[in-house]
Structure formats: structure tokens, C-alpha cells
Biopython code that builds the backbone (N, CA, C, O; Angstrom):
import numpy as np
from Bio.PDB.StructureBuilder import StructureBuilder

atoms = [
    (1, "UNK", "N", (1.270, -1.446, -0.078)),
    (1, "UNK", "CA", (-0.051, -0.020, 0.191)),
    (1, "UNK", "C", (1.234, 0.962, 0.006)),
    (1, "UNK", "O", (1.240, 1.556, -1.072)),
    (2, "UNK", "N", (2.308, 1.228, 0.869)),
    (2, "UNK", "CA", (2.326, 2.442, 1.103)),
    (2, "UNK", "C", (4.008, 2.406, -0.613)),
    (2, "UNK", "O", (4.367, 3.522, -0.988)),
    (3, "UNK", "N", (4.313, 1.849, -0.920)),
    (3, "UNK", "CA", (4.240, 1.505, -2.007)),
    (3, "UNK", "C", (3.725, 2.474, -3.654)),
    (3, "UNK", "O", (4.116, 3.211, -4.559)),
    (4, "UNK", "N", (2.710, 1.817, -3.143)),
    (4, "UNK", "CA", (2.032, 2.485, -3.993)),
    (4, "UNK", "C", (1.694, 3.746, -4.255)),
    (4, "UNK", "O", (1.307, 4.311, -5.278)),
    (5, "UNK", "N", (1.945, 4.164, -2.945)),
    (5, "UNK", "CA", (1.224, 5.701, -2.785)),
    (5, "UNK", "C", (2.413, 6.602, -3.203)),
    (5, "UNK", "O", (2.456, 7.830, -3.276)),
    (6, "UNK", "N", (3.294, 5.746, -3.438)),
    (6, "UNK", "CA", (4.857, 6.862, -3.465)),
    (6, "UNK", "C", (4.906, 6.939, -4.511)),
    (6, "UNK", "O", (5.267, 7.994, -5.032)),
    (7, "UNK", "N", (4.462, 5.530, -5.457)),
    (7, "UNK", "CA", (4.679, 5.834, -7.022)),
    (7, "UNK", "C", (3.481, 6.793, -7.557)),
    (7, "UNK", "O", (3.438, 7.253, -8.698)),
    (8, "UNK", "N", (2.827, 6.943, -6.865)),
    (8, "UNK", "CA", (1.699, 8.133, -7.591)),
    (8, "UNK", "C", (1.964, 9.250, -7.053)),
    (8, "UNK", "O", (1.773, 10.300, -7.668)),
    (9, "UNK", "N", (2.467, 9.217, -5.766)),
    (9, "UNK", "CA", (2.661, 10.406, -5.467)),
    (9, "UNK", "C", (4.105, 11.585, -6.339)),
    (9, "UNK", "O", (4.136, 12.767, -6.684)),
    (10, "UNK", "N", (5.273, 10.218, -6.391)),
    (10, "UNK", "CA", (6.063, 10.630, -7.174)),
    (10, "UNK", "C", (5.975, 11.467, -9.058)),
    (10, "UNK", "O", (6.576, 12.359, -9.656)),
    (11, "UNK", "N", (4.592, 10.268, -9.422)),
    (11, "UNK", "CA", (4.211, 10.750, -10.783)),
    (11, "UNK", "C", (3.568, 12.551, -11.333)),
    (11, "UNK", "O", (4.033, 13.408, -12.085)),
    (12, "UNK", "N", (2.439, 12.468, -10.572)),
    (12, "UNK", "CA", (1.460, 13.118, -9.476)),
    (12, "UNK", "C", (2.639, 14.412, -9.211)),
    (12, "UNK", "O", (2.175, 15.509, -9.519)),
    (13, "UNK", "N", (3.617, 14.438, -8.858)),
    (13, "UNK", "CA", (4.847, 15.369, -8.308)),
    (13, "UNK", "C", (5.502, 15.633, -9.584)),
    (13, "UNK", "O", (5.640, 16.799, -9.952)),
    (14, "UNK", "N", (6.007, 14.456, -10.442)),
    (14, "UNK", "CA", (6.676, 14.800, -11.537)),
    (14, "UNK", "C", (6.112, 15.780, -12.744)),
    (14, "UNK", "O", (6.632, 16.625, -13.472)),
    (15, "UNK", "N", (4.870, 15.272, -12.595)),
    (15, "UNK", "CA", (3.567, 15.831, -13.643)),
    (15, "UNK", "C", (3.412, 17.604, -13.488)),
    (15, "UNK", "O", (3.141, 18.369, -14.413)),
    (16, "UNK", "N", (3.627, 17.923, -12.272)),
    (16, "UNK", "CA", (2.662, 19.085, -11.695)),
    (16, "UNK", "C", (4.138, 20.316, -12.362)),
    (16, "UNK", "O", (4.212, 21.194, -13.221)),
    (17, "UNK", "N", (5.036, 19.715, -11.404)),
    (17, "UNK", "CA", (6.550, 20.175, -11.884)),
    (17, "UNK", "C", (6.945, 20.620, -13.402)),
    (17, "UNK", "O", (7.661, 21.550, -13.774)),
    (18, "UNK", "N", (6.189, 19.578, -14.200)),
    (18, "UNK", "CA", (6.957, 19.896, -15.550)),
    (18, "UNK", "C", (5.217, 21.071, -16.077)),
    (18, "UNK", "O", (5.291, 22.087, -16.769)),
    (19, "UNK", "N", (3.688, 20.401, -15.400)),
    (19, "UNK", "CA", (3.125, 21.527, -16.185)),
    (19, "UNK", "C", (3.159, 23.179, -15.388)),
    (19, "UNK", "O", (2.783, 24.259, -15.844)),
    (20, "UNK", "N", (3.774, 22.836, -14.025)),
    (20, "UNK", "CA", (4.125, 24.112, -14.145)),
    (20, "UNK", "C", (5.394, 25.191, -14.548)),
    (20, "UNK", "O", (5.609, 26.402, -14.501)),
    (21, "UNK", "N", (6.097, 23.924, -14.980)),
    (21, "UNK", "CA", (7.343, 25.355, -15.905)),
    (21, "UNK", "C", (7.109, 25.560, -16.974)),
    (21, "UNK", "O", (7.592, 26.511, -17.589)),
    (22, "UNK", "N", (6.276, 24.686, -17.483)),
    (22, "UNK", "CA", (5.685, 25.061, -19.412)),
    (22, "UNK", "C", (4.868, 25.498, -18.660)),
    (22, "UNK", "O", (5.199, 24.776, -17.719)),
    (23, "UNK", "N", (3.717, 26.327, -18.091)),
    (23, "UNK", "CA", (3.032, 27.030, -17.510)),
    (23, "UNK", "C", (3.090, 28.141, -17.363)),
    (23, "UNK", "O", (2.150, 28.869, -17.681)),
    (24, "UNK", "N", (4.944, 28.898, -16.496)),
    (24, "UNK", "CA", (5.845, 29.456, -16.186)),
    (24, "UNK", "C", (6.379, 29.860, -17.848)),
    (24, "UNK", "O", (6.122, 31.045, -18.061)),
    (25, "UNK", "N", (6.796, 29.436, -18.603)),
    (25, "UNK", "CA", (7.272, 29.862, -19.949)),
    (25, "UNK", "C", (6.180, 30.350, -20.198)),
    (25, "UNK", "O", (5.994, 31.500, -19.799)),
    (26, "UNK", "N", (5.110, 29.671, -20.923)),
    (26, "UNK", "CA", (3.917, 30.798, -21.303)),
    (26, "UNK", "C", (3.717, 31.810, -21.348)),
    (26, "UNK", "O", (3.595, 32.707, -22.183)),
    (27, "UNK", "N", (3.654, 31.556, -19.691)),
    (27, "UNK", "CA", (3.251, 33.058, -19.072)),
    (27, "UNK", "C", (4.402, 33.932, -19.506)),
    (27, "UNK", "O", (3.856, 34.847, -20.122)),
    (28, "UNK", "N", (6.051, 34.191, -19.516)),
    (28, "UNK", "CA", (7.031, 34.762, -19.512)),
    (28, "UNK", "C", (6.544, 34.871, -21.096)),
    (28, "UNK", "O", (6.873, 35.866, -21.742)),
    (29, "UNK", "N", (6.180, 34.387, -21.375)),
    (29, "UNK", "CA", (6.612, 35.350, -23.120)),
    (29, "UNK", "C", (5.400, 35.294, -23.217)),
    (29, "UNK", "O", (5.373, 34.843, -24.362)),
    (30, "UNK", "N", (4.050, 35.416, -22.860)),
    (30, "UNK", "CA", (2.540, 36.578, -23.575)),
    (30, "UNK", "C", (3.175, 37.566, -23.189)),
    (30, "UNK", "O", (2.864, 38.608, -23.765)),
    (31, "UNK", "N", (4.203, 37.664, -22.184)),
    (31, "UNK", "CA", (4.279, 39.272, -20.695)),
    (31, "UNK", "C", (5.195, 39.851, -21.856)),
    (31, "UNK", "O", (4.785, 40.944, -22.246)),
    (32, "UNK", "N", (6.445, 39.344, -22.569)),
    (32, "UNK", "CA", (7.292, 39.498, -23.528)),
    (32, "UNK", "C", (6.509, 40.271, -24.571)),
    (32, "UNK", "O", (6.828, 41.392, -24.969)),
    (33, "UNK", "N", (5.164, 39.384, -25.093)),
    (33, "UNK", "CA", (4.982, 39.882, -26.464)),
    (33, "UNK", "C", (4.032, 41.062, -26.214)),
    (33, "UNK", "O", (3.730, 41.899, -27.065)),
    (34, "UNK", "N", (3.689, 41.034, -25.210)),
    (34, "UNK", "CA", (2.594, 42.284, -24.990)),
    (34, "UNK", "C", (3.235, 44.015, -24.461)),
    (34, "UNK", "O", (2.807, 45.162, -24.337)),
    (35, "UNK", "N", (4.677, 43.130, -24.261)),
    (35, "UNK", "CA", (5.807, 44.765, -24.256)),
    (35, "UNK", "C", (6.429, 44.988, -25.407)),
    (35, "UNK", "O", (7.458, 45.641, -25.580)),
    (36, "UNK", "N", (5.784, 44.433, -26.185)),
    (36, "UNK", "CA", (6.813, 44.321, -27.842)),
    (36, "UNK", "C", (8.016, 43.427, -28.133)),
    (36, "UNK", "O", (8.539, 43.266, -29.236)),
    (37, "UNK", "N", (8.333, 42.936, -27.107)),
    (37, "UNK", "CA", (9.517, 41.986, -27.828)),
    (37, "UNK", "C", (9.845, 40.897, -27.640)),
    (37, "UNK", "O", (9.818, 40.171, -26.646)),
    (38, "UNK", "N", (10.314, 40.721, -29.081)),
    (38, "UNK", "CA", (9.965, 39.513, -29.757)),
    (38, "UNK", "C", (10.897, 38.164, -28.448)),
    (38, "UNK", "O", (12.059, 38.292, -28.061)),
    (39, "UNK", "N", (9.995, 37.081, -28.071)),
    (39, "UNK", "CA", (10.154, 36.410, -27.060)),
    (39, "UNK", "C", (11.370, 34.883, -28.108)),
    (39, "UNK", "O", (11.706, 33.721, -27.881)),
    (40, "UNK", "N", (11.555, 35.738, -29.027)),
    (40, "UNK", "CA", (11.876, 34.078, -29.891)),
    (40, "UNK", "C", (13.891, 34.590, -29.667)),
    (40, "UNK", "O", (14.830, 33.808, -29.817)),
    (41, "UNK", "N", (13.965, 35.718, -29.382)),
    (41, "UNK", "CA", (15.334, 36.063, -29.989)),
    (41, "UNK", "C", (15.791, 36.281, -28.228)),
    (41, "UNK", "O", (15.151, 36.649, -27.243)),
    (42, "UNK", "N", (17.592, 35.736, -28.504)),
    (42, "UNK", "CA", (17.091, 35.238, -26.804)),
    (42, "UNK", "C", (19.065, 36.596, -26.763)),
    (42, "UNK", "O", (19.635, 36.399, -27.836)),
    (43, "UNK", "N", (19.518, 37.166, -26.276)),
    (43, "UNK", "CA", (20.878, 38.105, -26.384)),
    (43, "UNK", "C", (21.207, 37.059, -25.351)),
    (43, "UNK", "O", (20.585, 36.535, -24.427)),
    (44, "UNK", "N", (22.533, 36.944, -25.901)),
    (44, "UNK", "CA", (23.081, 35.812, -24.926)),
    (44, "UNK", "C", (25.061, 37.286, -25.381)),
    (44, "UNK", "O", (25.396, 38.067, -26.272)),
    (45, "UNK", "N", (25.607, 36.803, -24.145)),
    (45, "UNK", "CA", (27.422, 37.695, -24.581)),
    (45, "UNK", "C", (27.831, 36.418, -24.640)),
    (45, "UNK", "O", (27.422, 35.322, -24.255)),
    (46, "UNK", "N", (28.965, 36.957, -25.366)),
    (46, "UNK", "CA", (29.725, 35.605, -25.953)),
    (46, "UNK", "C", (31.141, 35.504, -24.890)),
    (46, "UNK", "O", (31.732, 36.530, -24.553)),
    (47, "UNK", "N", (31.424, 34.611, -24.591)),
    (47, "UNK", "CA", (31.896, 33.733, -23.141)),
    (47, "UNK", "C", (33.391, 33.506, -23.687)),
    (47, "UNK", "O", (33.605, 32.400, -23.190)),
    (48, "UNK", "N", (34.352, 33.774, -24.260)),
    (48, "UNK", "CA", (35.527, 33.676, -25.032)),
    (48, "UNK", "C", (36.923, 32.291, -24.030)),
    (48, "UNK", "O", (37.839, 31.546, -24.379)),
    (49, "UNK", "N", (36.275, 32.661, -22.815)),
    (49, "UNK", "CA", (37.623, 31.888, -21.658)),
    (49, "UNK", "C", (36.782, 31.439, -20.932)),
    (49, "UNK", "O", (36.796, 31.971, -19.822)),
    (50, "UNK", "N", (36.059, 30.699, -21.064)),
    (50, "UNK", "CA", (35.082, 29.528, -20.470)),
    (50, "UNK", "C", (35.670, 28.701, -20.344)),
    (50, "UNK", "O", (36.027, 28.322, -19.229)),
    (51, "UNK", "N", (36.004, 28.085, -21.493)),
    (51, "UNK", "CA", (37.218, 26.322, -21.242)),
    (51, "UNK", "C", (38.324, 27.065, -21.181)),
    (51, "UNK", "O", (39.105, 26.485, -21.935)),
    (52, "UNK", "N", (38.887, 28.045, -20.715)),
    (52, "UNK", "CA", (40.254, 27.940, -20.085)),
    (52, "UNK", "C", (39.477, 27.987, -18.552)),
    (52, "UNK", "O", (39.989, 27.232, -17.726)),
    (53, "UNK", "N", (38.295, 28.793, -18.077)),
    (53, "UNK", "CA", (38.182, 29.100, -16.942)),
    (53, "UNK", "C", (37.964, 28.053, -15.927)),
    (53, "UNK", "O", (38.257, 28.068, -14.732)),
    (54, "UNK", "N", (37.246, 26.913, -16.816)),
    (54, "UNK", "CA", (36.611, 25.499, -16.630)),
    (54, "UNK", "C", (37.974, 24.834, -16.300)),
    (54, "UNK", "O", (38.344, 24.630, -15.144)),
    (55, "UNK", "N", (38.607, 24.550, -17.274)),
    (55, "UNK", "CA", (40.223, 23.768, -17.475)),
    (55, "UNK", "C", (41.249, 24.158, -16.256)),
    (55, "UNK", "O", (41.800, 23.250, -15.633)),
    (56, "UNK", "N", (41.509, 25.638, -15.909)),
    (56, "UNK", "CA", (42.140, 25.901, -15.022)),
    (56, "UNK", "C", (41.685, 25.573, -13.956)),
    (56, "UNK", "O", (42.573, 25.252, -13.166)),
    (57, "UNK", "N", (39.848, 25.449, -13.237)),
    (57, "UNK", "CA", (39.654, 24.998, -12.500)),
    (57, "UNK", "C", (39.961, 23.425, -11.844)),
    (57, "UNK", "O", (40.644, 23.152, -10.858)),
    (58, "UNK", "N", (39.285, 22.598, -12.659)),
    (58, "UNK", "CA", (39.985, 21.480, -12.762)),
    (58, "UNK", "C", (40.986, 20.832, -12.719)),
    (58, "UNK", "O", (41.200, 19.626, -12.594)),
    (59, "UNK", "N", (41.902, 22.102, -12.881)),
    (59, "UNK", "CA", (43.388, 21.339, -12.890)),
    (59, "UNK", "C", (44.177, 21.537, -11.732)),
    (59, "UNK", "O", (45.272, 21.121, -11.353)),
    (60, "UNK", "N", (42.837, 22.703, -11.034)),
    (60, "UNK", "CA", (43.235, 22.981, -9.835)),
    (60, "UNK", "C", (42.425, 22.287, -8.993)),
    (60, "UNK", "O", (42.557, 22.339, -7.770)),
    (61, "UNK", "N", (41.714, 21.731, -9.470)),
    (61, "UNK", "CA", (41.174, 20.731, -8.609)),
    (61, "UNK", "C", (41.651, 19.245, -8.065)),
    (61, "UNK", "O", (41.390, 18.664, -7.012)),
    (62, "UNK", "N", (42.742, 18.725, -9.609)),
    (62, "UNK", "CA", (42.873, 17.713, -9.175)),
    (62, "UNK", "C", (44.051, 18.037, -8.450)),
    (62, "UNK", "O", (44.505, 17.214, -7.655)),
    (63, "UNK", "N", (44.779, 19.492, -8.683)),
    (63, "UNK", "CA", (46.091, 19.145, -7.777)),
    (63, "UNK", "C", (46.079, 19.338, -6.764)),
    (63, "UNK", "O", (47.039, 19.162, -6.014)),
    (64, "UNK", "N", (44.949, 19.771, -6.433)),
    (64, "UNK", "CA", (44.642, 20.184, -4.600)),
    (64, "UNK", "C", (44.242, 18.701, -4.101)),
    (64, "UNK", "O", (44.782, 18.210, -3.109)),
    (65, "UNK", "N", (43.547, 18.219, -4.633)),
    (65, "UNK", "CA", (43.456, 16.383, -4.692)),
    (65, "UNK", "C", (44.636, 15.005, -3.982)),
    (65, "UNK", "O", (44.836, 14.096, -3.176)),
    (66, "UNK", "N", (45.049, 15.757, -4.987)),
    (66, "UNK", "CA", (46.682, 15.095, -5.489)),
    (66, "UNK", "C", (47.680, 15.273, -4.064)),
    (66, "UNK", "O", (48.268, 14.422, -3.397)),
    (67, "UNK", "N", (47.604, 16.482, -3.950)),
    (67, "UNK", "CA", (48.559, 16.994, -2.777)),
    (67, "UNK", "C", (48.098, 16.857, -1.241)),
    (67, "UNK", "O", (48.831, 16.689, -0.266)),
    (68, "UNK", "N", (46.202, 17.012, -1.286)),
    (68, "UNK", "CA", (45.792, 16.625, -0.116)),
    (68, "UNK", "C", (46.008, 14.763, -0.050)),
    (68, "UNK", "O", (45.359, 14.285, 0.881)),
    (69, "UNK", "N", (46.421, 14.212, -0.484)),
    (69, "UNK", "CA", (45.921, 12.905, -0.295)),
    (69, "UNK", "C", (47.892, 12.256, 0.028)),
    (69, "UNK", "O", (48.099, 11.262, 0.723)),
    (70, "UNK", "N", (48.917, 12.970, -0.555)),
    (70, "UNK", "CA", (50.481, 13.160, -0.161)),
    (70, "UNK", "C", (50.217, 13.514, 1.054)),
    (70, "UNK", "O", (50.618, 12.675, 1.860)),
    (71, "UNK", "N", (49.490, 14.795, 1.720)),
    (71, "UNK", "CA", (49.616, 15.739, 2.627)),
    (71, "UNK", "C", (49.267, 14.397, 3.806)),
    (71, "UNK", "O", (50.057, 13.944, 4.635)),
    (72, "UNK", "N", (47.644, 13.909, 3.524)),
    (72, "UNK", "CA", (46.917, 13.188, 4.758)),
    (72, "UNK", "C", (48.456, 11.806, 5.257)),
    (72, "UNK", "O", (49.111, 11.593, 6.277)),
    (73, "UNK", "N", (48.402, 11.150, 3.721)),
    (73, "UNK", "CA", (49.597, 9.763, 3.439)),
    (73, "UNK", "C", (50.682, 10.634, 4.580)),
    (73, "UNK", "O", (51.446, 9.845, 5.136)),
    (74, "UNK", "N", (50.814, 11.652, 4.879)),
    (74, "UNK", "CA", (52.437, 12.013, 4.924)),
    (74, "UNK", "C", (52.235, 12.270, 6.786)),
    (74, "UNK", "O", (53.193, 12.015, 7.515)),
    (75, "UNK", "N", (51.491, 12.559, 7.119)),
    (75, "UNK", "CA", (50.793, 13.253, 8.026)),
    (75, "UNK", "C", (50.251, 11.988, 8.748)),
    (75, "UNK", "O", (51.131, 11.224, 9.144)),
    (76, "UNK", "N", (49.290, 11.715, 8.930)),
    (76, "UNK", "CA", (48.436, 10.405, 9.488)),
    (76, "UNK", "C", (48.797, 8.831, 8.801)),
    (76, "UNK", "O", (48.039, 7.980, 9.266)),
    (77, "UNK", "N", (49.846, 8.252, 7.746)),
    (77, "UNK", "CA", (49.648, 6.957, 7.346)),
    (77, "UNK", "C", (48.462, 6.481, 7.136)),
    (77, "UNK", "O", (47.559, 7.315, 7.069)),
    (78, "UNK", "N", (48.113, 5.048, 6.975)),
    (78, "UNK", "CA", (47.529, 3.895, 6.427)),
    (78, "UNK", "C", (46.346, 4.467, 8.096)),
    (78, "UNK", "O", (45.290, 5.040, 7.827)),
    (79, "UNK", "N", (46.647, 4.261, 9.390)),
    (79, "UNK", "CA", (46.365, 3.955, 9.776)),
    (79, "UNK", "C", (45.896, 5.423, 10.767)),
    (79, "UNK", "O", (46.704, 6.101, 11.401)),
    (80, "UNK", "N", (44.560, 5.646, 10.699)),
    (80, "UNK", "CA", (43.855, 6.712, 11.501)),
    (80, "UNK", "C", (42.820, 6.408, 12.232)),
    (80, "UNK", "O", (41.955, 5.589, 11.921)),
    (81, "UNK", "N", (42.874, 7.195, 13.451)),
    (81, "UNK", "CA", (41.631, 7.273, 14.344)),
    (81, "UNK", "C", (40.236, 8.175, 14.022)),
    (81, "UNK", "O", (39.974, 8.738, 12.959)),
    (82, "UNK", "N", (39.778, 8.158, 14.713)),
    (82, "UNK", "CA", (38.155, 8.714, 14.622)),
    (82, "UNK", "C", (38.624, 10.826, 14.317)),
    (82, "UNK", "O", (38.263, 11.703, 13.532)),
    (83, "UNK", "N", (39.132, 10.765, 14.943)),
    (83, "UNK", "CA", (39.725, 11.918, 15.453)),
    (83, "UNK", "C", (40.991, 12.371, 13.611)),
    (83, "UNK", "O", (40.936, 13.268, 12.769)),
    (84, "UNK", "N", (41.623, 11.543, 13.753)),
    (84, "UNK", "CA", (42.583, 12.093, 12.605)),
    (84, "UNK", "C", (41.843, 12.095, 10.980)),
    (84, "UNK", "O", (42.222, 12.585, 9.916)),
    (85, "UNK", "N", (40.761, 11.396, 11.319)),
    (85, "UNK", "CA", (39.706, 11.072, 9.955)),
    (85, "UNK", "C", (39.200, 12.215, 9.711)),
    (85, "UNK", "O", (39.458, 12.654, 8.590)),
    (86, "UNK", "N", (38.367, 13.051, 10.586)),
    (86, "UNK", "CA", (37.661, 14.373, 10.329)),
    (86, "UNK", "C", (38.996, 15.213, 10.362)),
    (86, "UNK", "O", (38.667, 16.398, 10.298)),
    (87, "UNK", "N", (40.301, 15.093, 10.433)),
    (87, "UNK", "CA", (41.480, 16.441, 10.022)),
    (87, "UNK", "C", (41.100, 15.815, 8.829)),
    (87, "UNK", "O", (40.148, 16.189, 8.143)),
    (88, "UNK", "N", (42.018, 14.623, 8.505)),
    (88, "UNK", "CA", (41.927, 14.568, 6.826)),
    (88, "UNK", "C", (41.197, 14.795, 5.898)),
    (88, "UNK", "O", (41.620, 14.991, 4.759)),
    (89, "UNK", "N", (39.491, 14.813, 6.349)),
    (89, "UNK", "CA", (38.556, 15.650, 5.809)),
    (89, "UNK", "C", (39.174, 16.863, 5.296)),
    (89, "UNK", "O", (39.669, 17.077, 4.189)),
    (90, "UNK", "N", (39.021, 17.785, 6.541)),
    (90, "UNK", "CA", (39.299, 19.138, 5.995)),
    (90, "UNK", "C", (40.337, 19.245, 5.565)),
    (90, "UNK", "O", (40.308, 20.441, 5.276)),
    (91, "UNK", "N", (41.853, 18.705, 5.112)),
    (91, "UNK", "CA", (42.644, 18.799, 4.762)),
    (91, "UNK", "C", (42.055, 18.694, 3.210)),
    (91, "UNK", "O", (42.104, 19.770, 2.614)),
    (92, "UNK", "N", (41.457, 17.479, 2.387)),
    (92, "UNK", "CA", (40.925, 17.156, 1.100)),
    (92, "UNK", "C", (40.060, 18.706, 1.400)),
    (92, "UNK", "O", (40.665, 19.620, 0.840)),
    (93, "UNK", "N", (39.215, 19.032, 1.901)),
    (93, "UNK", "CA", (38.683, 20.163, 1.587)),
    (93, "UNK", "C", (39.377, 21.432, 1.307)),
    (93, "UNK", "O", (39.104, 22.227, 0.407)),
    (94, "UNK", "N", (40.338, 21.523, 2.221)),
    (94, "UNK", "CA", (40.876, 22.977, 2.525)),
    (94, "UNK", "C", (42.257, 22.343, 0.882)),
    (94, "UNK", "O", (42.720, 23.164, 0.090)),
    (95, "UNK", "N", (42.408, 21.627, 0.855)),
    (95, "UNK", "CA", (43.828, 21.578, -0.572)),
    (95, "UNK", "C", (42.478, 21.701, -1.868)),
    (95, "UNK", "O", (42.842, 22.184, -2.941)),
    (96, "UNK", "N", (41.515, 21.424, -1.786)),
    (96, "UNK", "CA", (40.157, 21.154, -3.063)),
    (96, "UNK", "C", (39.640, 22.784, -3.318)),
    (96, "UNK", "O", (39.071, 23.294, -4.282)),
    (97, "UNK", "N", (39.998, 23.229, -2.302)),
    (97, "UNK", "CA", (39.110, 24.850, -2.549)),
    (97, "UNK", "C", (40.318, 26.057, -2.393)),
    (97, "UNK", "O", (40.016, 27.250, -2.347)),
    (98, "UNK", "N", (41.633, 25.603, -2.324)),
    (98, "UNK", "CA", (42.840, 26.688, -2.330)),
    (98, "UNK", "C", (42.960, 26.595, -3.588)),
    (98, "UNK", "O", (42.418, 27.287, -4.450)),
    (99, "UNK", "N", (44.114, 25.208, -3.777)),
    (99, "UNK", "CA", (44.020, 24.622, -5.518)),
    (99, "UNK", "C", (42.917, 25.058, -6.736)),
    (99, "UNK", "O", (43.284, 25.227, -7.899)),
    (100, "UNK", "N", (41.273, 25.240, -6.217)),
    (100, "UNK", "CA", (40.492, 25.630, -7.377)),
    (100, "UNK", "C", (40.558, 26.778, -7.254)),
    (100, "UNK", "O", (40.708, 27.305, -8.356)),
    (101, "UNK", "N", (40.504, 27.851, -6.022)),
    (101, "UNK", "CA", (41.110, 29.086, -6.399)),
    (101, "UNK", "C", (42.065, 29.892, -6.891)),
    (101, "UNK", "O", (42.090, 31.053, -7.298)),
    (102, "UNK", "N", (42.822, 29.049, -6.770)),
    (102, "UNK", "CA", (44.184, 29.237, -7.505)),
    (102, "UNK", "C", (44.150, 28.860, -8.781)),
    (102, "UNK", "O", (45.053, 29.537, -9.272)),
    (103, "UNK", "N", (43.756, 28.309, -9.512)),
    (103, "UNK", "CA", (43.267, 27.654, -10.714)),
    (103, "UNK", "C", (42.302, 29.541, -11.451)),
    (103, "UNK", "O", (42.448, 30.223, -12.465)),
    (104, "UNK", "N", (41.598, 29.612, -10.468)),
    (104, "UNK", "CA", (40.315, 30.552, -11.229)),
    (104, "UNK", "C", (41.544, 31.997, -11.163)),
    (104, "UNK", "O", (41.619, 32.978, -11.904)),
    (105, "UNK", "N", (42.180, 31.697, -10.255)),
    (105, "UNK", "CA", (43.179, 32.965, -9.906)),
    (105, "UNK", "C", (43.815, 33.354, -11.160)),
    (105, "UNK", "O", (43.193, 34.260, -11.714)),
    (106, "UNK", "N", (45.195, 32.833, -11.994)),
    (106, "UNK", "CA", (45.565, 31.985, -12.504)),
    (106, "UNK", "C", (44.799, 32.653, -13.729)),
    (106, "UNK", "O", (45.121, 33.659, -14.362)),
    (107, "UNK", "N", (43.024, 31.308, -13.986)),
    (107, "UNK", "CA", (42.414, 32.086, -15.387)),
    (107, "UNK", "C", (42.476, 33.766, -15.341)),
    (107, "UNK", "O", (42.960, 34.561, -16.147)),
    (108, "UNK", "N", (41.983, 33.916, -14.432)),
    (108, "UNK", "CA", (41.436, 35.797, -14.323)),
    (108, "UNK", "C", (42.972, 36.358, -14.899)),
    (108, "UNK", "O", (42.904, 37.281, -15.711)),
    (109, "UNK", "N", (44.008, 35.983, -14.623)),
    (109, "UNK", "CA", (45.546, 36.684, -14.788)),
    (109, "UNK", "C", (45.774, 36.496, -16.378)),
    (109, "UNK", "O", (46.305, 37.439, -16.965)),
    (110, "UNK", "N", (45.436, 35.425, -17.068)),
    (110, "UNK", "CA", (45.979, 34.932, -18.065)),
    (110, "UNK", "C", (45.084, 35.513, -18.884)),
    (110, "UNK", "O", (45.667, 35.759, -19.939)),
    (111, "UNK", "N", (43.417, 36.022, -18.950)),
    (111, "UNK", "CA", (42.537, 36.746, -18.974)),
    (111, "UNK", "C", (42.426, 38.338, -19.220)),
    (111, "UNK", "O", (41.823, 38.884, -20.144)),
    (112, "UNK", "N", (43.268, 39.057, -18.002)),
    (112, "UNK", "CA", (43.952, 40.269, -17.878)),
    (112, "UNK", "C", (44.652, 40.734, -19.015)),
    (112, "UNK", "O", (44.482, 41.752, -19.686)),
    (113, "UNK", "N", (45.756, 39.489, -19.151)),
    (113, "UNK", "CA", (46.964, 39.704, -19.598)),
    (113, "UNK", "C", (46.820, 39.933, -21.888)),
    (113, "UNK", "O", (47.410, 40.438, -22.842)),
    (114, "UNK", "N", (45.313, 38.921, -21.443)),
    (114, "UNK", "CA", (45.039, 38.610, -23.000)),
    (114, "UNK", "C", (44.618, 40.052, -23.309)),
    (114, "UNK", "O", (45.221, 40.797, -24.082)),
    (115, "UNK", "N", (43.410, 40.388, -22.549)),
    (115, "UNK", "CA", (42.801, 41.121, -22.356)),
    (115, "UNK", "C", (43.612, 43.352, -22.842)),
    (115, "UNK", "O", (43.225, 44.071, -23.763)),
    (116, "UNK", "N", (44.224, 43.536, -22.241)),
    (116, "UNK", "CA", (45.290, 44.281, -22.262)),
    (116, "UNK", "C", (46.307, 43.853, -23.162)),
    (116, "UNK", "O", (47.293, 44.580, -23.039)),
    (117, "UNK", "N", (46.416, 43.220, -23.772)),
    (117, "UNK", "CA", (47.424, 43.106, -24.922)),
    (117, "UNK", "C", (46.222, 43.462, -26.625)),
    (117, "UNK", "O", (46.458, 43.894, -27.753)),
    (118, "UNK", "N", (45.240, 43.080, -26.053)),
    (118, "UNK", "CA", (44.217, 43.059, -27.744)),
    (118, "UNK", "C", (43.698, 45.116, -27.514)),
    (118, "UNK", "O", (43.676, 45.810, -28.530)),
    (119, "UNK", "N", (43.493, 45.491, -26.690)),
    (119, "UNK", "CA", (43.203, 46.797, -26.239)),
    (119, "UNK", "C", (43.881, 48.096, -26.027)),
    (119, "UNK", "O", (43.249, 49.058, -25.591)),
]
sb = StructureBuilder()
sb.init_structure("model")
sb.init_model(0)
sb.init_chain("A")
sb.init_seg("    ")
for serial, (resi, resn, name, xyz) in enumerate(atoms, 1):
    if name == "N":
        sb.init_residue(resn, " ", resi, " ")
    sb.init_atom(name, np.array(xyz, "f"), 0.0, 1.0, " ", f" {name:<3s}", serial, name[0])
structure = sb.get_structure()
């Protein structure tokens, strides 16, 4: 009985979600038409450095994982207590964010240098 109720609820919820999204999109387009804006034309700004940014972010995250792996193994070894496991998790997250941030900073520096050369 409970399994059937969950399945029915999931189906009705998914239908309501899709219907609600379509309804709101249609309402938005109608408001654009009333204001004299063509709803078919979407203005998007070019993002020429998006691949560089994501690439350097992924490289930074990968380096952060490697550095944290070697740091945790060097500090704690293979046998860790519960307190040391908590510290190891902090080392992993800290390294990921530090090296990911360094990747984004290096992307910014490269973009700025290129834009300064262009203009």
C-alpha cells in the first residue's frame, strides 16, 4: 500500500513540476509579447574564456586532491583514528578549495593579460 502511494505521489509531483514550468514559460513569453519584445530572440554575451576557466579550475581541483592525498598519507599514515579522519577531511576540502581558487585566479590573470594586449 505504501509503495503504491509513493509511486503515485512521485508521478503526480513530476507531472505538476513539468506542467508548472511550461505554464510559467508561456506566461513569461506572453508578457514579453505584450511589451513588444520578440520572445524568440535571446541575447547572449559571448564567453571566450569559459573553457580556459573551467580547465584551470579542474586542474586546480586535481592538484588539490593529489596534494591532500600526499599530505594526509604523510601526516597520518594508513591507520587513522576517528579524530584524525576528521582532520584528513578538512585537509582534503581545504586543498581542493585552495588549488581550485588558484586555478581561477590564474585564469583571471591570463584573461586580463590577453585583454590588455588586445586593447
